[in-house]
LODRENZA-503040 format. One record per residue (C-alpha): z negated, x negated, y negated. Coordinates in steps of 0.1 Angstrom, whole numbers, padded with zeros to 4 digits, always signed. Each point is the difference from the previous one (the first is absolute). Example, Ala and Ser with C-alpha at 12.3 -4.5 7.8 and 13.67 -1.06 7.14 Angstrom:
BEGIN
-0078-0123+0045 +0007-0014-0034 
***
This chain:
BEGIN
-0123+0414+0118 -0014-0027-0022 -0018+0011-0033 +0012-0013-0031 -0021-0004-0030 +0010-0008-0038 -0029-0025-0003 +0020-0029+0018 -0022-0026-0015 -0036+0013+0012 -0019-0018+0028 +0004+0018+0034 -0036-0013+0007 -0014+0015-0030 +0018+0033+0004 -0013+0002+0037 -0038-0006-0014 +0003+0029-0026 +0017+0023+0024 -0027-0005+0026 -0027+0003-0026 +0015+0037-0010 -0015-0003-0036 -0001-0027-0026 -0037+0003-0004 -0004-0012+0035 +0017-0031-0007 -0013-0029-0016 +0018-0025-0020 -0016-0037-0008 +0026-0018-0025 -0010-0037-0005 +0008-0024-0029 +0001-0032+0018 -0015-0032-0015 -0010-0036+0011 -0038+0007-0007 -0007+0037-0005 +0021+0031+0010 -0003+0031-0018 +0003+0031+0020 -0003+0038-0003 -0006+0028+0023 +0024+0035-0005 +0010+0027+0022 +0034+0012+0009 +0001+0023-0027 -0006-0028-0026 -0036+0007-0012 -0022-0030-0005 -0029+0000+0024 -0012-0034-0013 +0008-0017-0032 +0014-0038+0005 -0025-0025+0013 +0001-0036+0008 +0004-0013+0035 -0005-0035+0009 +0028-0020+0017 -0023-0009+0030 -0011+0013+0033 -0031+0017-0019 +0025+0017-0023 +0018+0018+0031 -0031+0008+0012 -0011+0015-0033 +0034+0017-0002 +0000+0015+0032 -0037+0012-0003 +0009+0020-0035 +0031+0014+0017 -0022+0012+0034 -0025+0015-0023 +0024+0018-0023 +0018+0013+0030 -0030+0013+0016 -0011+0017-0031 +0033+0018-0005 +0007+0007+0037 +0032-0022+0001 +0010-0015+0035 +0001-0038-0003 +0035+0001+0017 +0012+0019-0030 -0012-0031-0024 +0028-0025-0013 -0002-0032-0022 +0025-0014-0022 +0008-0024-0026 +0031-0019-0016 +0020-0025+0020 -0031-0022+0008 +0001-0039-0007 -0013-0025+0023 -0037+0000-0014 -0005+0035+0011 +0021-0001+0031 -0030-0007+0022 -0020+0030-0016 +0029+0023+0008 +0005-0011+0037 -0035+0002+0008 +0003+0038-0014 +0031+0004+0023 -0019-0016+0030 -0026+0025-0004 +0025+0028+0008 +0003+0011-0037 +0033+0008-0018 +0009-0023-0028 +0032+0006-0018 +0016-0020-0026 +0017+0010-0032 +0028-0015-0022 -0016-0015-0032 +0029+0010-0020 +0000+0036+0010 -0037+0001+0000 +0001-0012-0041 +0023+0028-0005 -0025+0027+0013 -0027-0012-0025 -0013+0023-0027 +0005-0028-0028 +0028-0021+0001 -0010-0023-0026 -0031-0010+0013 -0012-0017+0033 -0035+0004+0013 -0014+0000+0035 -0009+0038-0005 +0033+0006-0010 +0019-0021+0027 -0022+0017+0023 +0009+0040-0012 +0037-0014+0003 -0006-0013+0037 -0019+0031+0008 +0030+0023-0013 +0023-0017+0022 -0021+0003+0032 -0006+0037-0007 +0038+0005-0002 +0002-0018+0035 +0019-0026-0017 -0021-0029+0017 +0018-0021+0025 -0017-0005+0035 +0025-0027+0008 +0003-0005+0038 +0005-0039-0007 -0034-0004-0016 -0020-0004+0030 +0003-0011+0038 +0026-0019+0017 +0026+0008-0030 -0023-0016-0025 -0003-0033+0023 +0037+0002+0000 +0006+0005-0036 -0027-0029-0008 +0020-0024+0023 +0033+0011-0013 -0005-0003-0037 -0018-0032+0008 +0031-0015+0015 +0019+0015-0029 -0018-0020-0026 +0001-0033+0021 +0038+0005+0001 +0001+0005-0039 -0021-0034-0001 +0022-0019+0023 +0032+0013-0023 -0020-0016-0028 -0006-0033+0015 +0037-0001+0012 +0010+0004-0036 -0024-0028-0012 +0016-0020+0027 +0037+0006-0011 -0011-0011-0036 -0013-0035+0012 +0026-0004+0024 +0026+0007-0029 -0016-0030-0017 -0006-0024+0031 +0031+0005+0022 +0023+0029-0017 +0019+0017+0023 -0021-0005+0032 -0009+0033+0007 +0038+0012+0000 +0011+0000+0034 +0037-0004-0010 -0007-0033-0016 -0029-0015+0020 +0009+0016+0033 -0038+0009+0005 -0011+0038-0001 -0024+0003-0029 -0036+0002+0012 +0008-0006+0035 -0023-0022+0021 +0023-0031-0008 +0000+0008-0037 -0038+0005-0001 -0005-0035+0019 +0023-0020-0024 -0016+0013-0031 -0036-0008+0008 +0008-0036+0012 +0012-0024-0028 +0027+0024-0011 +0026-0012-0026 +0040-0009+0003 -0014-0037-0002 -0020+0004+0031 +0027+0020+0021 +0025-0026-0009 -0022-0026+0016 -0011+0017+0030 +0016-0013+0031 +0030+0023+0014 -0017-0001+0035 -0036+0010-0013 +0015+0028-0020 +0017+0014+0026 -0029-0002+0024 -0021+0021-0026 +0028+0026-0005 +0001+0003+0038 -0036+0003+0003 -0003+0028-0026 +0025+0021+0015 +0032-0007-0020 +0033+0007+0015 +0026-0027+0002 -0026-0027-0013 +0027-0028-0003 +0024+0020-0023 -0031+0010-0022 -0013-0032-0004 +0032-0016-0009 +0006+0029-0026 -0035-0001-0013 +0003-0039-0007 +0035+0002-0015 -0015+0027-0025 -0031-0020-0009 +0025-0028-0010 +0016+0017-0023 -0026+0024-0018 -0016-0005-0034 -0033-0017+0005 -0035+0006-0019 -0010-0031-0019 -0024-0021+0021 -0031+0002-0022 -0003+0038+0010 +0009-0001+0037 -0035-0006+0013 -0017+0029-0022 +0029+0022+0014 -0003-0010+0037 -0039+0008-0002 +0007+0034-0015 +0028+0009+0026 -0022-0009+0028 -0030+0022-0009 +0025+0028-0009 +0013-0006+0036 -0034-0002+0016 -0008+0034-0020 +0031+0017+0015 -0008-0009+0037 -0035+0012-0005 +0015+0035-0012 +0028+0001+0027 -0029-0007+0027 -0021+0027-0015 +0028+0026-0003 +0009-0006+0039 -0034+0007+0009 -0003+0032-0021 +0035+0010+0017 -0018-0002+0032 -0030+0019-0013 +0027+0029-0016 +0016+0001+0034 -0033+0006+0019 -0013+0028-0023 +0035+0016-0003 +0000+0004+0038 -0029+0022-0002 +0017+0026-0024 +0027+0023+0005 +0021-0022-0025 +0008-0022+0030 +0026+0025+0008 +0020-0012-0033 +0009-0033+0017 +0022+0018+0023 +0026+0005-0029 +0025-0030+0000 -0003-0023-0031 -0038+0010-0003 -0024-0027+0010 -0037-0002+0002 -0008-0006-0037 +0023+0028-0014 -0015+0026+0028 -0036-0012-0013 +0007+0001-0036 +0012+0039+0000 -0027+0009+0025 -0029-0014-0016 +0010+0016-0034 +0006+0033+0016 -0028-0001+0024 -0009+0027+0029 +0033+0020+0003 -0020+0031+0012 -0021+0002-0031 +0027-0011-0028 +0015+0021-0027 +0033+0020+0004 +0032-0022+0000 +0012+0012-0032 -0035-0015-0016 +0003-0031+0020 +0036-0008-0011 -0013+0005-0037 -0028-0018+0005 +0020-0030+0015 +0023+0002-0033 +0035+0004+0015 +0008+0034-0014 +0017+0006-0035 -0015+0018-0026 +0020+0035-0006 +0000+0023-0031 +0015+0034+0001 -0004+0026-0023 +0023+0032-0012 -0002+0020+0029 +0022-0002+0031 +0029-0011-0019 -0019-0028-0022 +0010-0037+0005 -0022-0019+0021 -0006-0036-0010 -0008-0027+0024 -0020-0030-0014 -0017-0029+0011 -0027-0002+0028 -0036+0004-0013 -0021-0033-0007 -0032+0018+0011 +0003-0008+0039 -0014-0022+0024 +0018-0032-0005 -0010-0016+0029 +0012+0029+0023 +0035+0002-0020 +0005-0036+0005 -0003+0001+0038 +0021+0032+0003 +0029-0015-0021 +0000-0029+0019 -0002+0021+0032 +0032+0018-0014 +0018-0031-0006 -0007-0015+0033 +0009+0031+0018 +0033+0004-0022 +0010-0038+0012 -0015-0003+0034 -0013+0035+0012 +0013+0027+0022 +0037+0006-0004 -0002+0037-0015 -0023-0016-0026 +0023-0029-0011 +0030+0024-0004 -0022+0024-0018 -0009-0031-0022 +0034-0009-0006 +0011+0035-0008 -0027+0002-0026 +0010-0035-0017 +0037+0015-0001 -0010+0030-0018 -0019-0021-0026 -0034+0012+0015 -0034-0021+0000 +0004-0007+0038 -0032-0017+0004 -0018+0032-0015 +0019+0023+0021 -0005-0017+0031 -0037-0007-0008 -0005+0037-0002 +0018+0007+0034 -0021-0028+0012 -0033+0017-0011 +0012+0035+0015 +0008-0016+0033 -0030-0023+0002 -0026+0028-0006 +0018+0020+0028 -0005-0032+0024 -0036-0003-0009 -0010+0034+0003 +0017+0006+0033 -0004-0036+0015 +0035-0006+0006 +0025-0028-0004 +0030+0002-0021 +0029+0012+0018 +0036+0002-0009 +0013+0036-0010 +0021+0006+0028 -0029-0005+0025 -0024+0023-0015 +0019+0030+0013 -0023+0016+0029 +0035+0005+0019 +0002-0038+0004 -0001-0014+0033 -0034-0019+0010 +0021-0030+0012 +0017-0006-0033 -0038+0002-0017 -0010-0024+0026 +0029-0023-0008 -0009+0000-0036 -0038-0007+0009 +0011-0032+0021 +0026-0010-0029 -0027-0001-0032 -0028-0014+0023 +0008-0036-0003 +0005+0002-0038 -0036+0021-0004 -0017-0026+0025 +0012-0031-0023 -0012+0015-0033 -0037+0002+0018 +0005-0033+0016 +0009-0020-0031 -0032+0015-0019 -0022-0012+0031 -0010+0036+0006 +0020+0012+0030 -0031+0009+0021 -0018+0015-0027 +0029+0024-0008 +0005+0011+0036 -0034+0004+0013 -0004+0034+0018 -0021+0017-0026 +0021-0010-0030 +0029+0022-0013 +0030-0021+0012 -0018-0009+0033 -0006+0037+0006 +0037+0006-0007 +0012-0027+0023 -0022+0012+0027 +0016+0034-0005 +0035-0010-0002 -0002-0021+0034 -0016+0031+0019 +0022+0025-0012 +0033-0020+0002 -0009-0021+0028 +0010-0035-0017 -0021-0031-0006 -0005-0015-0034 -0015-0034+0009 -0021-0019-0025 
***
């Protein structure tokens, strides 16, 4: 039977370390207050006794050597095993990231503590000095409240980096599109409205026209045959009808004064170049995201209908290694999709349900809520039915399906299984039925990875999805062709 502990927020790695040591005096904690130039560190044992007062450590290779030397000497003097030593500090900034990663690569445990929580552990709430901050960090670590996040290193760290980089570029492209809207509203009002101009906004045809002498006057002057050729070359459906509709609309639109046209055209052309550059970078990063995702257990999340490479990678990158992740209840709270509940007055006391907490991983929350929405609209039938039921009952359907998605996702990643409908999970189901389901979903799964240009990377024999494919082919005697 699984043991239950009232300290659900404690780090499992630190709990294990203290249990193995058997005595707090045989554990060494090294809290560090990170800084750009000089960190401040301190040595104390598991019982909270200070072994060495705060001292300065350079943010350099020499500083790491000096810190490890001091730790090693202190451990030798007090007969503390080096495997029972752990470091920790507040969530590290970019200026100290290399320092922390070097410690981790040396095999040391480095935990992170929340800066807000560490502040509440300080002895003086009014003042803030390196020493006071260090005491708050030490208190958090000795209470086993450090976070040894499984997404802080290895493949999951690389996946998180490219996912967040792509996310930033998408936000930048949205900003550029808004600027383009502003310029177009002055230069050719209504052009980016497909119902008026006949051209989809920011399609290849739209971008080509906007970066080449763009104005209602120029559109009217273009020869119809030449305009049709441009639209056809850019992939516009029914180019003849579109060209006629565009020139007709350009003839009755309100023009900007001629003295401003050249300046606006120059500004618009530069914005379009910027947008193209961002789109090329996003496409390249999406390929890199797919390659890194293929190496993790998060690849199994793409077996959901309605969940693509980007959403699966976003959730997987923020969760990290599922085998080392916190319990599901903590994860749901961490993702910010559970409401706050207040109840008092005994068993008959009234329960008040409030809004969700603001303290959460907002990036993970965004991806989970998007996933819940996608599955409610395009996902498996049972989840779409549940989504509609929740909406009809006045519930927050995106949050509800998001919580259900997290539960299922953690199960799939930990057991290396693909998503299967409820009626096929029964052990009494005939093998032929499951084989039929695998053959049905295979084209959709294959298409997702092929679109990202990572089909071969995803189904290599040593990758999670590749191992699943080989097992299914041997077990059910079917062929899943690449």
